[in-house]
N, C-alpha and C positions, 0 to 999 in steps of 0.2 A: 379936567385940567389938561390931561395928556393930549386930547384932541385939539384944544385951544393952542397948546404949545406947538403942535405940528403945523397947524394952520398959520400960526405966527411965523414960524421958520420959512414956510413956503412964500409968504408975503414978503419977508425981508430979502429973500433970494430969488425974487421973481425974474430978475434979469438973467440970472444963471439958467433958470428953467427955460426961459424964452430962447436963449442961445442954443440950448439943447434941442429944442423943437426945430429951430431954423437949420441947425447943422444936420439934424436927422433928416429933415425934408430934402435938403440939398444932396446929402449922400444917397438917399433913396432915389431921387430923380436922376442923379448921375449914374447910378448902378443900372438903370434901365437901358442906357445907351451901350452897355456891354452885352446885352442880349440881342439875339437875332429877332427882328420884328416879324410878326406873323400877320397874314391877311386871311380873310375868310370869304369864300365864295359859296353861294347857295343856289340850289336848284329847287324850285317848287313844282310839285307834280300832284295830279289828282287821279284817283282811281278811274280807269277807263270805263266809259259807259258802254257796257256790252249788250244792254237790252235790245237796242235797235238793231245792232249787227246780228245778234242771235236770231231775232225775229225775221230779218231778211234772209238769213241762211235757211231757216225753217221753211219759208215760202218757196225758196229755190228747190227744196227737196220735196215739196208737196206733190208735184206731178209724178215723182218716182214712187212715193209711198201711197198716193191715192187718198190722203186725208190730211187735214190740217191739225197740227198739234202745237201746244204751247210749251216752249222750252223754258227751263229755269236758269239758263246760263247768265242772264242779266242780273239775277238775284245774287250771284256769287262775286260781284265786283269788290265788295267790302272784304270778303274772305280772301280773295286773291291779293288784295292790298296788304292784309295782315300777314299772309304767308310771305309776300315779297319783302316786307320789313324784317321778318325773321331770317330770311335768306341773306339780306344785306348785313345782318348782325352776326351771321354764322362764321365760324372759323374756316370751314371748307371754301365758302364763296370768297372770303377775303383773301385766302391764300392763292386761289386761282386768279383773282383780280390783280394782286400785286405782282404776280409772275407775268401775267399777260401785259401789264403796263411797264414791265421792266424796272420795278421799284425796289427789288430785293437788295441790290448793292447799295442803292441810295439810302435806304432806311436802316441799313445795318452797318454803316460806317461808324467806326469808333469815335466817341466824342473827344473834344480837346482835353477835358478833365481825365477821361479814361486813358488817353495816351500818356498824359503826365504821370498818372498813378501806375502806369504799366499794366493795365487790366488786360487779361488774355483776350484774344480775338474770339468772335463767335464761331462755334464749330460749324462746318459747312452744312451738316444735316439739320442744324437748328436755325439757319438763316431765314428760310421761308417762314417758319413759325414766328420768329421774333419780328420780322418785318410786318407780317399780317397782324400780329397782336398790337404793334405800335400804330399801325394804320387804323385799326378798328377802335382802339381805346383813346388815342391821343390826337389823331389827325382828322378822322371823319366822325360825323354824328348824324343820326337819323331822328327826326322829331315828327310826331303825328299829332295833328290838331284834332282833338276829340270831337269838336263841334262840326267841323266841315269835312273831316276825313282827309284833308290835304296833307301831303308828306313833304317835309323840307329835308333835303340832303345837303349837309354843310361840310366843307372841307377847309381846314386851316393849314397854311403852309407859308414858307418864307417867300415863295415866288407866286405872285398873283395870277400869272398866266397858267401855271401848273395847277394851282388850286381850282380855278374855274374848269380846266380840262378834266381833272379827276372827278369833280362833282358831276359834270355832264356824262362822263364815261361810266361812272358808277351807276347812274340811273339807266343808261342804255344797257349796261351789262346785266342788271337785275331783270330788266324787261326780257332780254334774250334768254336768260337762265329760266325764267318763269315759262316762257314759250317752249323751251326745250323740254322742260319737265312735263308740261301739259300734253305735248305731242307724244312723249314717251309713255305717259300714263294712259292716254287714249289708245295708243297702239296695243299696249298690254291688255287693256280692258276689251278691246275689239277682238283680239286673238282668243281670249278666254270665252267671250260670248259666242263666237263662231263655233268653238268646240262644243259648247253647251247646246247650241242650236242644232248641230248635227246629231246629237244624241236624243233630242226630244221629238216626240211624235204627236204630242197634243197641240192642237191648233192654237188654243188660248196661250199656252206657254210660249209657243213659237212667236206669236204676235207680241208678247211682252218682251221677249228677247230682241226682236227686231226693233222695237221702240228704244230699247236701251242702246242698241248698236247705232241707231240714228242719232241719239243724243251724243254718243261719243264721237261720231263723225262730225257733228256740228262743233263740238269742242275742238277737235283737231283742225277743222277748216278755219275756225275763228283764230286759233293760235297761229296758223300758217299765213293767214292773210292780213293780220294786223301787226305791224311792227311794234306799235305801242300796245302790247297785249294787256299789261297790268296798269300802266300809268300813261296819262297824257301830260305832256310837259306844259305847264302854265307859264313858267318863267325860267328860261335856261340860265345857267350860271354865267356871269360875266366877270372878267378880271376886275377886282376892286382897284380904285386909284391908290397911289402910293401913300396918300395922306390918311387913308382909312386903315390904320393899324389897330388890330383887336388885342394884340398882346406884344409887349407888356403894356399895361395901363399906367402910363407915366404919372398923371395927376394922382391916381389912387395910391400908387406905390409911394409917392412923395408924402402924401397925407399920412399913410399908415406908419412909415418909417419915422416921420416927424413926430407923431404921437409917441412912438416907442422911445425916441430920443428925449422927449420931454419927461416921460416916465422914468427913464434912467437918471436924468438930471434931478428929478424930484426925489428919487431914492437916495442919491448921493447927498442931497441937502438934508434929508431926514436922518441920515446916518451920522451926520456931523454933530459934534457936541455943542456947537454954538450956532 
């Protein structure tokens, strides 16, 4: 009986509930115009195919070494891509990126609400950390397609031109960082192997060390001669048109707030005695 009574009340006051839905939808849609629209730019990259390049470098070294050897650098493309994704998501890389792009001041400006509430400004020693955290968690995103291995670097910002620039710059920066680390690791390995070679007198061990040195030289040459060491750009980011707003989603917001308005109206109806 109680359920039938509640349903009856809702039917009798359907117009009141409908008005609540409409008013809620209008209020939700109107509220989206108070928010800064965001645009999304995306760069799609693929792990660089290093197999052919590595084989070519090995052939160049054959006259120097006197024998042909198969290198495994081409097999590391997936691993390089995974490491590059981790680099892009790391705090250290993001802090370096926001500083190099001059984004620290832009991303640490106090919000309008914060100014109205009198929130204290961010301490100077915390500004880089806060800017990098905001960029890493709210502005940029990295998605990996598990089937193809393609990586999408997306950036959301209120300026379409800036969003596209940052997406492209982020991809270029991680390529450069991966190259720098590969060269540094190869130099370190070569220095260690040359020390070991000087201390060894066994021909077999010397040959094995020379092969390891050759492999590190190939890694270093590959990193130095390929600007796109980790990724090849399939689709560079372009500024999205002004009509392509990704946030706020005005129709969705109007729908959700409209439903909430209807639920509030229904609650009011059910609370009434008549």
